[in-house]
C-alpha positions as CSV (number, residue, x, y, z in Angstrom):
1,M,5.2,49.1,16.1
2,P,7.9,46.1,16.5
3,L,6.5,42.9,18.1
4,G,9.1,40.5,18.2
5,P,11.0,39.3,15.7
6,S,8.3,38.0,13.0
7,E,5.9,39.9,14.2
8,T,4.5,43.8,13.5
9,E,1.9,45.3,15.1
10,V,-0.5,47.5,11.6
11,T,-2.7,50.6,12.4
12,L,-4.6,51.4,9.4
13,V,-5.7,55.2,9.0
14,Y,-7.7,57.3,6.3
15,D,-7.4,60.8,7.7
16,W,-11.5,62.7,5.8
17,S,-10.7,65.9,7.7
18,A,-10.1,67.3,3.8
19,V,-13.0,66.1,3.1
20,P,-16.6,69.0,3.1
21,Q,-18.9,67.5,6.0
22,H,-21.9,67.3,3.3
23,I,-20.2,63.7,2.1
24,R,-18.9,63.5,5.2
25,D,-23.0,62.4,6.7
26,H,-23.8,61.0,3.4
27,V,-21.1,58.6,3.4
28,G,-21.4,57.4,6.5
29,F,-19.4,55.6,8.9
30,P,-17.1,54.0,8.2
31,P,-17.7,52.9,5.3
32,F,-15.1,50.0,4.1
33,G,-16.4,46.8,6.2
34,P,-14.0,44.9,7.5
35,D,-13.2,42.3,4.8
36,H,-11.0,46.2,4.1
37,L,-8.7,45.6,6.9
38,T,-8.0,41.8,6.0
39,N,-7.2,43.8,2.0
40,S,-5.4,46.3,3.0
41,L,-2.6,43.7,5.3
42,Q,-2.8,41.6,2.8
43,H,-0.9,43.6,0.8
44,L,1.3,45.1,2.9
45,A,2.6,41.9,3.1
46,E,2.9,41.1,-0.4
47,L,4.9,43.8,-0.3
48,V,6.9,44.0,2.1
49,A,8.0,39.8,0.7
50,V,8.6,41.7,-2.8
51,A,11.5,44.0,-0.4
52,S,12.9,41.8,1.7
53,S,12.8,39.2,-1.7
54,D,14.5,42.9,-3.5
55,S,17.1,43.1,-0.2
56,T,17.9,39.4,-0.1
57,N,18.8,39.2,-4.2
58,K,21.5,42.0,-4.2
């Protein structure tokens, strides 16, 4: 959701509904540590920077 000209609110969601219950019970939740969110946001920022660069170079 846009928050301003250079800010966006991002939500990271995983759908585990197709994973059998016995596997979900074994994995434990949350399955990822806080660093996973940081890495995901960094990757998203890199993708946005590349897309932005590509659109200005056309």
